[in-house]
Wavefront OBJ file of the C-alpha trace (Angstrom):
o trace
v 144.729 71.384 63.430
v 141.222 71.579 64.895
v 139.247 74.596 63.685
v 137.150 76.065 66.527
v 133.519 76.911 65.871
v 132.454 80.519 65.367
v 130.936 80.706 68.854
v 134.104 79.376 70.459
v 136.164 81.880 68.502
v 133.956 84.723 69.750
v 134.312 83.552 73.336
v 138.054 83.258 72.911
v 138.300 86.765 71.523
v 136.264 88.159 74.403
v 138.426 86.307 76.897
v 141.606 87.624 75.318
v 140.271 91.150 75.450
v 139.278 90.742 79.099
v 142.740 89.496 79.960
v 144.270 92.452 78.135
v 146.256 90.171 75.810
v 147.270 91.034 72.269
v 145.883 94.556 72.334
v 147.999 95.207 69.260
v 146.008 92.729 67.153
v 142.952 93.681 65.119
v 139.708 92.300 66.584
v 138.538 91.122 63.165
v 141.456 88.746 62.620
v 143.106 86.540 65.227
v 144.970 83.476 63.958
v 143.403 80.312 65.337
v 146.778 78.798 66.195
v 147.617 81.909 68.215
v 144.295 81.667 70.008
v 144.841 78.063 71.011
v 148.474 78.421 72.046
v 148.234 81.572 74.111
v 144.876 80.790 75.709
v 146.243 77.475 76.903
v 149.266 79.192 78.406
v 147.154 81.874 80.048
v 144.681 79.333 81.438
v 147.516 77.447 83.081
v 148.354 80.518 85.183
v 144.826 81.031 86.516
v 143.716 79.314 89.761
v 140.739 77.609 88.133
v 138.590 80.741 87.927
v 139.065 82.081 84.394
v 138.017 85.569 85.464
v 139.976 88.812 85.534
v 140.410 90.377 88.953
v 138.452 87.573 90.650
v 139.465 88.740 94.114
v 139.434 92.455 93.373
v 136.907 94.784 95.049
v 133.827 96.070 93.237
v 135.255 99.574 92.944
v 138.077 98.184 90.829
v 136.123 95.628 88.794
v 133.012 97.699 88.042
v 133.412 101.350 89.037
v 130.108 102.317 87.393
v 128.080 99.988 89.588
v 130.221 100.884 92.602
v 129.513 104.579 92.082
v 125.781 103.943 91.697
v 125.683 101.934 94.931
v 127.686 104.632 96.683
v 125.175 107.182 95.427
v 122.311 105.108 96.816
v 124.124 104.796 100.157
v 124.406 108.569 100.273
v 120.762 109.025 99.304
v 119.620 106.756 102.122
v 121.989 108.421 104.562
v 121.227 112.047 103.710
v 117.483 111.933 102.989
v 114.443 111.237 105.133
v 112.875 107.958 104.040
v 109.121 108.185 104.568
v 107.950 105.550 102.096
v 105.849 103.252 104.278
v 107.080 100.069 102.597
v 110.801 100.793 102.997
v 113.175 100.224 105.863
v 116.872 99.739 106.631
v 118.234 96.324 107.601
v 120.916 95.572 110.158
v 124.544 94.814 109.415
v 123.941 91.168 110.348
v 121.203 90.813 107.738
v 123.378 92.438 105.081
v 126.207 90.042 105.926
v 123.910 87.037 105.604
v 122.549 88.189 102.269
v 126.008 89.008 100.921
v 127.422 85.602 101.851
v 128.682 82.575 99.913
v 125.126 81.228 99.953
v 124.509 83.179 96.766
v 126.524 80.431 95.030
v 124.294 77.531 96.107
v 121.452 75.876 94.230
v 118.995 74.041 96.482
v 115.840 73.063 94.599
v 113.432 71.294 96.902
v 113.019 71.516 100.666
v 115.205 70.597 103.667
v 115.962 66.885 103.600
v 114.560 66.496 100.099
v 116.740 68.376 97.625
v 117.469 67.766 93.975
v 121.116 68.813 94.392
v 123.969 67.556 96.509
v 125.942 69.634 98.965
v 122.860 70.974 100.748
v 123.721 70.034 104.318
v 124.295 73.640 105.421
v 121.479 75.236 103.463
v 119.178 72.637 105.031
v 120.250 73.899 108.446
v 119.645 77.491 107.380
v 116.218 76.969 105.845
v 115.089 74.850 108.795
v 116.118 77.634 111.166
v 114.191 80.157 109.081
v 111.075 77.963 109.089
v 111.204 77.223 112.809
v 111.835 80.859 113.709
v 108.985 82.087 111.506
v 106.561 79.600 113.042
v 107.617 80.562 116.565
v 107.487 84.292 115.828
v 103.924 84.242 114.509
v 102.506 81.120 116.145
v 101.878 79.416 112.810
v 101.442 75.723 112.075
v 103.526 75.819 108.895
v 105.841 78.280 107.162
v 107.245 78.394 103.644
v 110.140 80.853 103.458
v 111.027 80.339 99.795
v 108.823 82.915 97.970
v 110.995 85.543 96.342
v 108.459 88.306 97.067
v 105.091 89.060 98.573
v 103.566 88.896 95.107
v 104.992 85.390 94.653
v 103.603 84.385 98.038
v 100.122 85.556 97.070
v 100.408 83.827 93.707
v 101.343 80.545 95.373
v 98.273 80.628 97.611
v 96.045 81.368 94.622
v 97.600 78.500 92.670
v 97.186 76.165 95.650
v 93.473 76.725 96.282
v 91.882 78.397 93.247
v 91.205 77.332 89.689
v 91.172 79.814 86.796
v 87.849 81.610 86.804
v 87.186 81.111 90.524
v 85.818 84.107 92.409
v 87.634 85.811 95.256
v 86.868 88.928 97.285
v 89.510 91.545 98.139
v 90.066 95.243 98.824
v 89.934 97.466 95.754
v 93.354 98.674 94.585
v 91.982 102.217 94.283
v 90.987 102.146 97.961
v 94.092 100.621 99.483
v 94.508 97.137 98.009
v 97.462 95.668 96.127
v 98.059 94.691 92.509
v 97.909 91.019 93.467
v 94.512 91.538 95.085
v 92.729 91.452 91.750
v 94.031 94.257 89.562
v 92.929 93.619 85.955
v 96.535 93.976 84.751
v 97.856 91.412 87.259
v 97.675 87.603 87.210
v 95.117 87.786 90.030
v 92.713 89.783 87.891
v 93.530 88.060 84.621
v 93.146 84.452 85.776
v 90.451 84.827 88.413
v 87.149 86.625 88.937
v 87.993 89.407 91.378
v 85.202 91.142 93.291
v 86.198 94.144 95.376
v 84.998 95.672 98.598
v 86.041 99.149 99.702
v 85.948 101.691 102.493
v 83.012 103.705 103.756
v 82.547 107.156 102.281
v 81.671 108.738 105.611
v 84.750 107.747 107.642
v 87.025 105.860 105.185
v 87.137 102.777 107.422
v 86.749 99.312 105.893
v 83.131 98.673 104.943
v 82.438 95.304 106.561
v 78.733 95.537 105.717
v 79.566 95.844 102.028
v 82.056 93.003 102.403
v 79.379 90.738 103.866
v 76.836 91.686 101.212
v 79.277 91.009 98.370
v 80.309 87.708 99.933
v 76.715 86.486 100.105
v 76.000 87.706 96.575
v 79.070 86.294 94.816
v 79.929 83.289 97.026
v 83.713 83.661 96.649
v 85.953 80.673 97.170
v 88.499 82.936 98.892
v 88.285 86.182 100.859
v 91.481 88.240 101.027
v 92.232 90.712 103.810
v 95.080 93.188 104.081
v 96.132 96.373 102.336
v 99.012 98.504 101.118
v 97.566 101.766 102.358
v 95.042 101.379 105.150
v 95.892 103.304 108.324
v 93.426 101.690 110.717
v 93.258 98.365 112.558
v 91.681 95.508 110.602
v 89.139 93.266 112.335
v 90.305 89.764 111.393
v 87.650 88.064 113.510
v 84.877 89.819 111.618
v 86.411 88.864 108.275
v 86.711 85.232 109.426
v 83.055 85.335 110.392
v 82.062 86.560 106.931
v 84.216 83.901 105.270
v 82.589 81.175 107.353
v 79.112 82.416 106.470
v 79.742 81.682 102.782
v 82.155 78.765 103.135
v 85.153 80.714 101.835
v 88.806 80.251 102.642
v 90.435 83.245 104.331
v 93.786 84.677 103.190
v 95.460 87.654 104.849
v 98.265 89.635 103.227
v 99.946 91.278 106.224
v 102.985 92.536 104.312
v 102.775 96.064 105.662
v 102.066 95.249 109.290
v 104.051 92.024 109.840
v 106.528 93.682 112.185
v 103.730 95.250 114.199
v 101.975 91.879 114.381
v 105.162 90.129 115.526
v 105.530 92.630 118.361
v 101.869 92.641 119.381
v 101.264 96.188 118.138
v 98.524 95.014 115.752
v 96.173 92.041 116.212
v 97.535 88.906 114.558
v 95.624 87.378 111.647
v 97.258 83.973 112.165
v 94.599 82.564 114.548
v 91.837 83.525 112.116
v 93.222 82.979 108.616
v 93.766 79.792 106.655
v 96.751 81.452 104.968
v 98.865 84.488 105.827
v 101.303 85.972 103.328
v 103.842 88.673 103.948
v 106.916 90.352 102.665
v 109.927 90.085 104.935
v 111.025 93.700 104.610
v 108.797 96.715 105.423
v 108.026 96.798 109.169
v 109.568 93.341 109.672
v 112.909 94.918 108.734
v 114.374 91.929 106.948
v 115.615 91.350 103.397
v 113.349 91.866 100.407
v 111.428 88.617 100.056
v 108.211 86.780 100.839
v 106.786 84.121 103.133
v 103.626 82.062 103.566
v 102.192 80.947 106.894
v 99.327 78.470 106.964
v 97.535 75.842 108.945
v 99.180 72.431 108.878
v 96.352 70.964 106.805
v 97.328 73.237 103.899
v 101.110 72.742 104.175
v 101.489 70.180 101.406
v 99.434 72.194 98.905
v 101.321 75.410 99.678
v 104.761 73.818 99.429
v 103.845 72.187 96.126
v 102.524 75.492 94.764
v 105.782 77.281 95.614
v 108.048 74.488 94.338
v 107.806 73.105 91.745
v 104.625 74.953 90.893
v 105.933 78.487 90.710
v 109.649 78.712 91.494
v 112.787 76.673 90.941
v 115.835 77.217 93.105
v 115.269 79.204 96.300
v 117.502 82.182 97.055
v 119.418 80.703 99.958
v 121.338 83.886 100.742
v 118.006 85.688 101.144
v 116.549 82.861 103.223
v 119.552 83.122 105.560
v 118.871 86.837 105.911
v 115.193 86.083 106.586
v 116.220 83.694 109.357
v 118.349 86.402 110.951
v 115.497 88.903 110.657
v 113.137 86.491 112.428
v 115.709 86.073 115.193
v 115.986 89.850 115.591
v 112.188 90.160 115.627
v 111.995 87.948 118.721
v 113.995 90.386 120.852
v 112.703 92.970 123.365
v 114.535 95.653 121.379
v 112.487 94.826 118.291
v 109.255 95.005 120.280
v 110.253 98.441 121.565
v 111.110 99.468 118.007
v 107.680 98.463 116.711
v 105.997 100.349 119.518
v 108.001 103.433 118.580
v 107.070 103.047 114.899
v 103.411 103.257 115.851
v 103.923 106.102 118.324
v 105.913 108.024 115.714
v 103.201 107.499 113.112
v 100.549 108.859 115.453
v 102.772 111.833 116.317
v 103.523 112.579 112.660
v 99.852 112.286 111.707
v 98.842 114.604 114.536
v 101.492 117.145 113.548
v 100.540 116.997 109.862
v 96.873 117.383 110.738
v 97.698 120.308 112.982
v 99.217 122.091 109.990
v 95.928 121.941 108.098
v 96.308 118.743 106.069
v 93.440 116.252 105.801
v 94.270 112.710 106.863
v 92.347 109.849 105.293
v 90.365 107.965 107.975
v 91.261 110.750 110.387
v 94.689 109.475 111.409
v 96.491 106.175 111.959
v 96.654 103.097 114.175
v 99.719 101.597 112.531
v 102.889 102.683 110.715
v 101.436 104.740 107.879
v 99.117 107.585 106.989
v 97.542 108.918 103.822
v 97.264 112.658 103.238
v 94.535 114.007 100.982
v 96.296 116.851 99.154
v 93.195 118.222 97.427
v 92.437 120.863 100.089
v 95.947 122.216 99.449
v 95.380 122.247 95.661
v 98.412 120.016 95.115
v 98.420 116.637 93.390
v 100.117 113.647 94.937
v 102.568 113.564 92.052
v 103.583 117.183 92.553
v 103.926 116.737 96.305
v 106.164 113.698 95.826
v 108.422 115.495 93.344
v 108.723 118.616 95.489
v 109.530 116.651 98.626
v 112.021 114.454 96.810
v 113.855 117.575 95.690
v 113.840 118.739 99.303
v 115.367 115.473 100.535
v 112.163 113.816 101.780
v 111.247 110.563 100.037
v 107.529 109.727 99.850
v 105.122 108.241 97.335
v 102.025 109.541 95.616
v 98.914 107.470 96.228
v 95.263 107.377 95.319
v 92.856 108.379 98.079
v 89.496 106.608 98.430
v 87.094 107.553 95.633
v 89.876 109.471 93.886
v 89.093 110.928 90.469
v 92.725 111.618 89.581
v 94.744 109.267 87.389
v 96.948 106.653 89.122
v 100.142 108.383 87.951
v 98.872 111.716 89.282
v 96.740 110.891 92.364
v 95.335 113.160 95.030
v 97.181 111.646 97.957
v 100.566 111.235 99.582
v 101.470 108.178 101.656
v 103.893 108.515 104.567
v 105.331 105.894 106.909
v 107.660 105.833 109.902
v 109.597 102.491 109.851
v 112.829 103.862 108.347
v 113.042 107.076 110.367
v 112.347 105.058 113.511
v 115.225 102.737 112.599
v 117.424 105.851 112.684
v 116.377 106.362 116.308
v 113.973 109.249 115.798
v 111.078 109.705 118.200
v 107.956 111.843 118.603
v 109.854 115.123 118.822
v 111.503 114.564 115.459
v 108.112 113.762 113.909
v 107.072 117.334 114.642
v 110.222 118.564 112.909
v 109.506 116.363 109.897
v 105.942 117.644 109.631
v 107.239 121.208 109.642
v 109.820 120.401 106.955
v 107.123 118.847 104.762
v 104.875 121.858 105.186
v 107.700 124.307 104.478
v 108.547 122.542 101.233
v 104.964 122.281 99.992
v 103.848 125.748 101.078
v 106.518 127.501 99.011
v 107.189 124.735 96.517
v 108.202 126.984 93.623
v 110.985 128.782 95.498
v 114.385 127.207 94.887
v 115.753 129.189 97.828
v 113.124 127.634 100.088
v 113.661 124.105 98.782
v 117.426 124.462 99.195
v 116.940 125.586 102.787
v 114.628 122.667 103.543
v 117.095 120.251 101.942
v 119.863 121.619 104.156
v 117.730 121.214 107.279
v 116.723 117.688 106.270
v 120.363 116.693 105.953
v 121.144 118.253 109.321
v 118.360 116.203 110.907
v 119.653 113.044 109.236
v 123.171 113.766 110.457
v 121.856 113.815 114.027
v 120.567 110.270 113.507
v 123.088 108.508 111.246
v 122.122 105.191 109.685
v 125.547 103.658 109.943
v 128.031 104.497 112.656
l 1 2 3 4 5 6 7 8 9 10 11 12 13 14 15 16 17 18 19 20 21 22 23 24 25 26 27 28 29 30 31 32 33 34 35 36 37 38 39 40 41 42 43 44 45 46 47 48 49 50 51 52 53 54 55 56 57 58 59 60 61 62 63 64 65 66 67 68 69 70 71 72 73 74 75 76 77 78 79 80 81 82 83 84 85 86 87 88 89 90 91 92 93 94 95 96 97 98 99 100 101 102 103 104 105 106 107 108 109 110 111 112 113 114 115 116 117 118 119 120 121 122 123 124 125 126 127 128 129 130 131 132 133 134 135 136 137 138 139 140 141 142 143 144 145 146 147 148 149 150 151 152 153 154 155 156 157 158 159 160 161 162 163 164 165 166 167 168 169 170 171 172 173 174 175 176 177 178 179 180 181 182 183 184 185 186 187 188 189 190 191 192 193 194 195 196 197 198 199 200 201 202 203 204 205 206 207 208 209 210 211 212 213 214 215 216 217 218 219 220 221 222 223 224 225 226 227 228 229 230 231 232 233 234 235 236 237 238 239 240 241 242 243 244 245 246 247 248 249 250 251 252 253 254 255 256 257 258 259 260 261 262 263 264 265 266 267 268 269 270 271 272 273 274 275 276 277 278 279 280 281 282 283 284 285 286 287 288 289 290 291 292 293 294 295 296 297 298 299 300 301 302 303 304 305 306 307 308 309 310 311 312 313 314 315 316 317 318 319 320 321 322 323 324 325 326 327 328 329 330 331 332 333 334 335 336 337 338 339 340 341 342 343 344 345 346 347 348 349 350 351 352 353 354 355 356 357 358 359 360 361 362 363 364 365 366 367 368 369 370 371 372 373 374 375 376 377 378 379 380 381 382 383 384 385 386 387 388 389 390 391 392 393 394 395 396 397 398 399 400 401 402 403 404 405 406 407 408 409 410 411 412 413 414 415 416 417 418 419 420 421 422 423 424 425 426 427 428 429 430 431 432 433 434 435 436 437 438 439 440 441 442 443 444 445 446 447 448 449 450 451 452 453 454 455 456 457 458 459 460 461 462 463 464 465
């Protein structure tokens, strides 16, 4: 009789337990002959899947995960989502991402894969590429990056060598981790030089940008931000890049939806490379994308695969394709216009209640509140509002002296509440709810009342019918 190895025995025991066989036997001793005989018999009854409850719903297979997802559904449904980087996708996008495509490996690119059986994923990725190019007027699109951070990394790997200098917005003044933070690959592998915003009006300091560019001669200049409420002048940044012979990369992750709808000037005509996430204002699945001029296509594709990633997430790419299709519609254009109008209305209402807005307001989908005049930290404001049913995030304000986990600011955005169907009138209600919670933040009676009113507002604009 063949004696199975220790690993095989362990697997067999786990399988028996999962199939609820021989519960009367001690786990420490299972006769090998019994293992072989009964496993063979049990395997013969399974339709080639060797998994308990293969066709059963999640609630039955994994009630703990099911309950957690249900809790998240309720949180999104019953709370006001004001985090500027979050949104709610359509049913169609959820169906695409939850499809059988999650089973498929497809290393490579359409027409040149390292696996067989890719005829349908080739169709899907080609649609995503063509739709992205048409949506933004780009020469080339790579839809495989798993995230915006991966997209930025791929561009860096394609055009920079370790130690090369690049110029980007300071994280403490609105930039992103991948724009040169010392704890991120971009700051560890490369020489990051940072420009900022003006102290007098908190707008981007293009004069400083030009001076730094001429002083440091960067190989790459990076535009874009995670918390900048005003319009960015891409033409001026292109001009500065040309003056010093630098390549120009724009990270438009936050404003991609606005750009697609013409609500913010497009960086595509000016930049050598444009990276973006596919969620946020674009209202697609969580993922990344790179747009570039045709001359850089080969280098970008090589940097993504095999340089940085292996198999692409085809279920996510399908959802990206659907998001790009949605973004081409008149309804999406109207939605983006309403996002911006709602942001202006919310900023005006917040300002009218005595709060100071960084840069004096907003031109896009977000705003940054300086909480110092109210003697509240960003961290405290976030926690209080979260308890009241309003989800936000703490954020550094320009020239902040507070620690990054404390901060002096609070960032708000309107993409998700606009997806609910809310308009300018509701922005006034939201501003009042925020002020009520923060003004009497230590009163549980007050917070409970605000939470009740938040839920009532959400019920008027349900996420899912």
